[in-house]
C-alpha positions in Angstrom: -5.0 -27.3 3.0 -4.3 -24.6 -0.1 -7.1 -24.8 -3.6 -5.3 -25.5 -6.8 -6.2 -22.8 -7.7 -4.4 -20.8 -4.6 -1.3 -23.5 -5.2 -1.2 -21.8 -8.9 -1.3 -17.8 -7.9 1.5 -19.2 -5.4 3.4 -20.6 -8.5 3.0 -18.0 -11.0 5.6 -16.1 -9.6 4.2 -13.0 -11.2 3.3 -9.9 -9.8 0.1 -8.5 -11.0 -1.4 -12.1 -9.5 -2.1 -11.8 -5.8 -3.8 -13.7 -4.3 -5.8 -13.7 -0.1 -6.9 -17.0 2.0 -9.3 -17.4 3.7 -10.8 -19.4 6.7 -14.7 -20.8 6.9 -14.9 -18.0 9.5 -13.9 -14.8 6.7 -10.3 -14.0 8.6 -7.1 -14.1 6.4 -4.1 -16.8 6.7 -1.8 -16.1 3.8 -1.5 -13.7 0.7 0.9 -12.5 -1.3 2.2 -8.6 -1.3 1.0 -8.4 -5.4 -2.8 -7.9 -3.4 -1.5 -4.5 -2.3 1.1 -4.1 -4.8 0.9 0.0 -5.2 -0.6 0.6 -1.6 1.0 1.8 1.5 0.0 -1.5 3.3 1.6 -4.0 5.1 0.5 -7.8 3.8 2.1 -9.3 6.7 0.4 -6.5 8.9 -2.9 -8.2 7.8 -2.9 -11.7 8.3 -5.6 -13.7 11.0 -7.9 -10.0 9.8 -11.7 -10.9 8.8 -12.4 -9.7 5.7 -14.4 -6.9 6.8 -11.0 -5.6 8.3 -8.9 -6.7 5.0 -11.3 -5.3 3.2 -11.5 -1.2 5.0 -7.8 -1.7 4.2 -8.2 -2.3 0.5 -10.6 0.8 -0.2 -7.9 4.0 0.2 -6.1 1.3 -3.2 -9.6 1.4 -4.8 -11.3 3.6 -7.0 -14.4 1.1 -8.6 -15.3 -1.7 -7.6 -17.8 -4.1 -9.5 -18.5 -1.0 -11.5 -19.6 1.2 -8.1 -17.4 4.3 -7.1 -15.9 3.2 -3.9 -16.8 4.4 -0.6 -15.6 5.0 3.5 -18.9 2.8 5.0 -20.5 0.2 5.8 -23.1 -0.4 3.4 -20.5 -0.6 1.2 -17.5 -2.8 2.7 -20.6 -4.9 3.3 -21.4 -4.9 -0.2 -17.9 -5.8 -1.0 -18.0 -8.8 1.8 -20.7 -10.3 0.3 -18.9 -10.1 -3.1 -16.1 -11.9 -2.3 -18.2 -14.4 0.0 -20.6 -15.6 -2.4 -17.4 -17.6 -3.8 -19.1 -18.9 -7.1 -15.6 -18.0 -9.1 -17.3 -14.7 -11.5 -14.8 -12.0 -11.9 -15.9 -8.7 -10.7 -13.5 -5.8 -11.7 -11.6 -3.0 -10.1 -9.8 0.4 -10.7 -7.2 0.7 -8.6 -5.4 4.2 -7.5 -2.6 4.1 -9.9 -5.5 3.2 -13.0 -4.7 -0.1 -13.2 -7.9 -2.5 -13.7 -8.5 -5.9 -11.6 -10.1 -8.4 -12.1 -11.2 -10.5 -8.5 -12.2 -13.6 -8.6 -13.6 -15.9 -5.1 -13.1 -19.4 -4.6 -14.7 -21.6 -2.1 -11.4 -24.0 -0.9 -12.1 -27.7 0.2 -11.9 -28.1 4.0 -14.0 -24.2 4.4 -13.3 -21.7 3.1 -12.1 -18.3 -0.1 -9.6 -18.1 -2.0 -9.7 -14.7 -3.2 -7.6 -13.8 -6.7 -6.6 -11.2 -8.5 -5.5 -10.2 -11.5 -4.0 -7.0 -13.3 -6.0 -7.1 -16.5 -4.3 -3.5 -17.6 -3.9 -3.5 -21.2 
C-alpha cells in the first residue's frame, strides 16, 4: 500500500516534487524521475537497491545536506541513511549541484518502510 503522501506526490505530476518508496528492509520499491532531475542517474536502475546504495548515487548531485557539505565517506552516508530512517517527517534542507534548494522529508508507510519526498524550494 502506498502512503497518502506518496500518492499526492505522484498525482501532482510536478517536475519539482520527487519521491521514493522504500520497503521495511530499506530497499527501493519505486521512485519518480524528478528525484534525480539534473543528474545523469537512471532512476529505473535503482529499483530494488538498498537505501545506502541509492544515497551513494545521489552524492554527486548534492552540495550540502542538513547544513553539512556532502562527502563521499561511510560516516556521511550513514548520517544520511539515519536521517531518512527516522521517518519523523521533519524536513531537511539540501542544496543540489545545479544550485537548487530541496526540502527533504521521510514518512513512515502503514505497512512498513518509508516514503521519501523531495520538493524543490528554489525561488
